[in-house]
N, C-alpha and C positions, 0 to 999 in steps of 0.2 A: 530544632532538639538537638543536644550535644551529646557524644560518646558517655555512656555513663562511667563511674569511676574503677568497676569492677574490671572494666576490660583491660585496664592496666595494671592488674593484681599477678603473683607468681603464678595464678590459675593458666597462665598464658591464652587466656582468649584473644586476646590482639596478638595476630600473627605476624613474626617475621618474614616477609617481604620473600628473602632470600631462602628461608627453610620452607615454605611455602612454595616456592619455586621447585626446588630441588624433590619436595615430595611430590608434588604432582608429574614433572618428570619420571621419578621413580615411579609412578603408579603407571604410566604410561609405557614404561620401558617393560616393566613386569608383565603386563597386558599382553604385550608385544611378544614377549617370550613365550607366553600361554598359548596364544591362539596363532602365533606366526604369520601374524597378518600387521604388514607395514601400516602404521598408524602417523600419519603428522601431528603434532599438537601446535596449538598456536593462542598465545596468550590475549586477553581482550578486555578493554574497560570499557566503562558504558557509551564514553564517547566514539571510541572506534567502533563499538556496535551500531550507533544511530547513523554513523556515516555509512557504513556498508551497507546498511539497511535501506539508507535513500540510494545509494549507487545500485546494488546489486539485486533487489527483489524483483521479481519476475512479474508482480501484480502492479507494484507502483511503475514500471517499465510500460506494460500494458495500457496502462492509464495516460502514460506520457506520451506513446504510440498513438492514441485515441485524440489526444489534446495535438498533436501536430496534424492529425488527418484533418481536424475540423478547421486548423490554422489554413490548409491545401482547399478546401471544400471554401473558406471564406474569399481566398483570394482568386479560386473558378468564380466564384458569385461575382465578384466584383468586373468581371472578363464580359459582364452581357451586353454591355454597348461597344464592345469592339466590332468592326466590320470584318467581311469576308472579303479578300481580295483572289482576283482571278486573273488568270493570263492563260492563252494557248490558242488554239486553231480548232476551226467548228466548220465542217463540213454538210452540203445538202445537197442531194440529188430526188429530185422526183419524175417519174415515168408513167404517164397516164392521162387521168382529169383529174382538174380542178377548177373550183368554183369562183366567179369574177364576184364582184362587191357588189353588181345589180341582181345576183342571184342565177344566172346562167353560167353554163362550165363550158369549158373549155376541156375539147378530146384531144389523145394523141399528144400532150405535152410532153417535151423533154427540156427540164431545166434544171440548172444546177449553179450553186455558188459557194464560195467561200468568205470566212470571216475569223480574223484573225487580229489579236488583240488583247489591250487590258481591260480590267473594270473592278469595280468594287460595289459590293451588296452590305447594306446596313439595314437593319432589322431592331427595332427597339419594342421589345413588350414589356411596358413601361412600368404595368402592376405586377408582373410575376419578376422582372429583373430589381425594382426597387426594392421590394419587400422580400425575397428569398436572398437578398444581399444581408438587409435587415438579421435575417433569422438566423443565416451564417455568422454573423458576427455575435449576437445573442449566443451561438452555440460555442465557440471557441472563450469565451467566459463561463459557460456549463461545463466544461471538459476540465479548462483548468482548474475551478472549483473541488470538481469531483477527483481528479488528480490529487489534490490538496487533500481534501476528506481521506481520500486513499490510502495517501503516505500516513494519514498521522495514525488511521486504524493498525497499517504495517508496522509503525512505529511501536506504539502500544504493545501490540502482539512479540514485537522487539525484546521491549524494555521487560515485561511481564516474564520472560523465558530467562533474560539474562538475569533477575534476581531470584529464579527459582533456581536457577544453576549455582549462583553465588551461595544461595542458602544451603544448599545441599553440598556444596562443596566445604564452606565451615562446618557443616556437621559433620563431615566424613573425617575433617583435619581435627574434631573434637574427639572423636571416636578414636582417632589414631594417638593421641594423646591420653586418652585414659587408658587404652590398652598398654600403653608404654607405663605407667603407673603401675596398673595391676601387676605387670611383669616384675618391676623392683619388689613390690611387695612380695610377691608371690614367692621371688628369690630369697628374700629376707626369710620366711616364714619356713622354706624348705632347708637354709641353714638352722635356724632355732629347732627343725624335728631333729636334724642331725647330730645338734648337742644336746638333744635329748630337754630342750626350753620350752616344745611347743608340743601340740598334736599332728600328728599326718593328717588327721581329717580337714583341719584348717586349711593346710597346705593343699589337699584334693578340689576344696572348695574353691581355692583362689584358682587352680588351675582349671577348674570348670567354667568359673566366672570369666577367664581369657578367651575359652572358647567361645563362650555367650556374646562377647565383646567380637572377638573375630567372624562370627556369622553378621553381627550388627553391620559391620566396617564393609564385608563385601555386599550386604545388601543395597548398602550406602552408592559402592562402586557402581552396581548396575544402574540404580538411578541417574549417577551423575551421566553417563555414558549415555543415557536414555535422553536425558535433558539437554547434553550437548547436543546430539544429533538432532534433535529438535531445531534449536536456535542455530546450527549450521543451514538445518534444510530455510529457515527462515530467511538466512543470511545470503542464500543460493549459492554455497560452499561445496564443493564437491570431493572426491578421492579420499573421503572417510575423514577428514580433520577433525581431531579431537581437541575441541576448545576448553580452554580454564579461565577463570576469571583473573586477572591479575590485580582486581582490588583487593587487598587484603583485612580490610575492614568494614563490614558489615554494620552500617548504622543507619539510622531514619535519614530521609530527604525531607525538605520543605520545600513546594512548589507554590500551593494555593493561598493566595490571601481569602482567608475564610469569610472575612467581613463582605466580601463581595457575592459571596454565594445566591444569596436573596435578589442580588439586584441585576443576578445575569440575564442577558437576553439571546433567547433562542436562536433569534433570526442572524446573529454572528456567526453561528457554528457553519462548517464549511459544507458538511452535509445537506444543512436544511437551504443554504445558499444556493446550493448546484441543483438544488430540486425546483427551487424557484425561478432560478435561471434556466431550465429545461422548459417550467412551463410557459416562460417570455419567449422562447423557441417557439414553442407549438403555437402559441398567441400571433407571432409574427409572420410564421406560413401561413395561417387562415386569414391573415390580410389579401393574402394571393388572391381567395375565392371571395373576399369581400369587398375591402376600398380596392383592392388592385381590378374590378372590373369595369370600376370608374375611369379609368384611366386607358388613353388608346393604345394603338401599335402602330408604330411608326417606323414607313419602308421608303430606302430611299437606293434608287442603281445609280450607277454613275458607267460609263464604258467609252473606250476610243478603240477604234479598228479599223483595219482595212478591210472592204467588202467590194466584191464582184465577183465577177463569172472568167475566169482563166482558162476554164475548159472548153469554149465554144468557138470557134474558127471567127477569126477577125473579118474575114471577107463578104461574112454573110448581110444583107441588106438591112436586119435590124441592129445591128452592130455597130451604133455611132457612137458609143462613148468608149472613154480606158478601159481595160478590165476591170482594173481596182481603183475605189476612191476610198479619200478617208470618211468615217463616218462616227460624230461624237453623239450619243445621247443620254437623257437622263430621265429617270422615273421615279416619280415619290408619293407617296399616300399616306393617310391617317383614318385608321378605322378603329371602331371599336366593336369590341368581340364579346356576344354575349352570348356564352353554352346556356342551352335551356334545362341544362339537368344539374346547374349551379341555383339557377332561378327558380324551378319548379321542386328538381328532385330532392335537393338539400342533404344529397348523402353524404358529399364530401365535408360539408358544414359539420354534420354531426357526427363525422369521424373526428374530425378536430376539436369538438365540443366534448365529446368522448375521453379522448386524450388529456384535456384541461382538465376534467373532473377526476382523472385517474391523479393528475399530478398533486390537485389540491388534497385530496386525500391522503396522499403519501406524505403532504407535508404535516397535514394533521397529525398522520403516526408517525414522524421525525418526532414532532414538536413533545408527543405523548413519550416516547423511548428515550429523549433527551433529558426529560426532566427525572424521569424512571431512574437513569443511569447516574443523574447526578446525587439523587436521593441514596441512592443503593452507595454508590463510592462514598458518599460521606458519612454515611453509617459506619460501612467497612474501615474509613478512616478512624472516626473516633473510637467503636472497639477493640481495632488495634493498639491505638495510644494506649488503652487502658492497659489492654494485655502487655506493653511494654513495659508497663511500670510495673505491673505483678511479678513478671516473670525477674525482672531485675532485682527485685524485692526477695523472691524465690532464689535465685543465686546466691544472695547476699548470705540467705539462712542456710542453704545448701552447703556454700563454702567455710562458713564457721563448723559446721554440723562435722564436714569431712575432718579440718584440724582438729577438731576437740577428738573424733573417734581414732586416729592414726595417734594422738598423744597418749590418750588411753589404751590402745593397742599395744604400744610401746611398753606401758608399765603395766601391761598384762592384767589389765582391768577392763577390757573389753574384747569380743567375739572379733575374730576376722571378718563374720557375716556382716557385723554392725560396719566396719567400713566399705565394704563392699553394696550396703543399701544405701549410705551415705552418698558413693559414689553413683549411684544410680540415680538419686536424686537430684545431685548436681547436675548430672550428665542430660538429666530430663528437662531440666529447667533452662537449661542452655538450648535445648532443642526448641523449647517454648518461646525463648527469645528470638531466635534465627527464624522461626515460625511469622510472629509477630512482627518483626521489624520487614520482612520479607513481605506479607500482608498488606502493611502501612506504606511501604513505599508504591507496592502496585496500584492500591489505593489512590495515592495523590497522584499519580501520572493517569490514571485514569480520571480522576476529578477534574484535574487539569486543560487535558483534551474535551471532557463534556460540555467546559464552559466556553470553550470555542476558541482555546489557545492553541497554538502550533509550537511543534518539537524543532 
């Protein structure tokens, strides 16, 4: 949609960037002088706003940290087959009785030994290790998609607030321009009254109209500060920064190919994908107590050490060997472990089944929600498009009415209130146009993201 011709007329709807910058800076300085609060100002366009949202927003950062945590968990899960290395010294001392291999007991035993060396132990729980690693890998994809979904939602909120602020900024500037025109007209009426060519009531009516416009400007300024603060909060800006929009023309944007709306696939949306991947994570975790029970646990232990008695005297009759000698040993096993609670109790299986049912329910909810969002955004887009055309037509009528009223007033064939009324209709049509474009642009972005696209 192109900018309409009225924006290039002498009504000054197209704002000169330098004038707008001076106006906003003056607005900020004036407020600082009144409140005695130091406020930083910052110009912002949509591209910068989107970049700041992706880099600074705390919600997005939280999801990014969850994604990094999932990566670390996957790395840890993949290390399930690593052996444990051990090295050191072990001492043994026994005083008293000991049982022989044939069941007899020896009493008054006094023995000791020392073991010193290195070894490695490896225990492979194949069922838990394989399926836990697979679940951890799925979780990386799930958190990545959840991060994308959260980023899109946050950026959409930033876009909406950006256009709200820009629309209010355009309204404020239009009110300022109207007030300037009214002041010029009031000054002309005052001159006419002074020379006896006009009525004082017309001049008083003009002054009253200026006061009304001044109040409208102050209300708009309050809205500007509130919307700027909300946008700064979304962008995680501190120190009370006052934002103003550097884009000097509020025009409709076109993002969505409306011919593809009916062919939209819900499964491509990041929120849907994230939930589907979370379901896959639970399924992989459930395999630990399902298919994992069919896989054995492998154990292997290897050690090499010096072993012997270095404490007993070497001259006693039974000490016929060296105090220490090298000892190497290997121990291995393969075992199937079948927890009876998983075989008969089924509590863990029911827990995982309940989680899967919950995610399946969430998928249905997301599908319904996305369908509703698409329909609502498209309806808003169509309605806003019609409002834009109506507002453009209304501005054209009001512009012509103002021009004719001013000419009639110069010829003293129209009363001042007729000009004021024409101005009121024109500013009202301007506000309608700004609101319509604001709603149209927000609907474009909402529909664009609801269809599964990324910003």
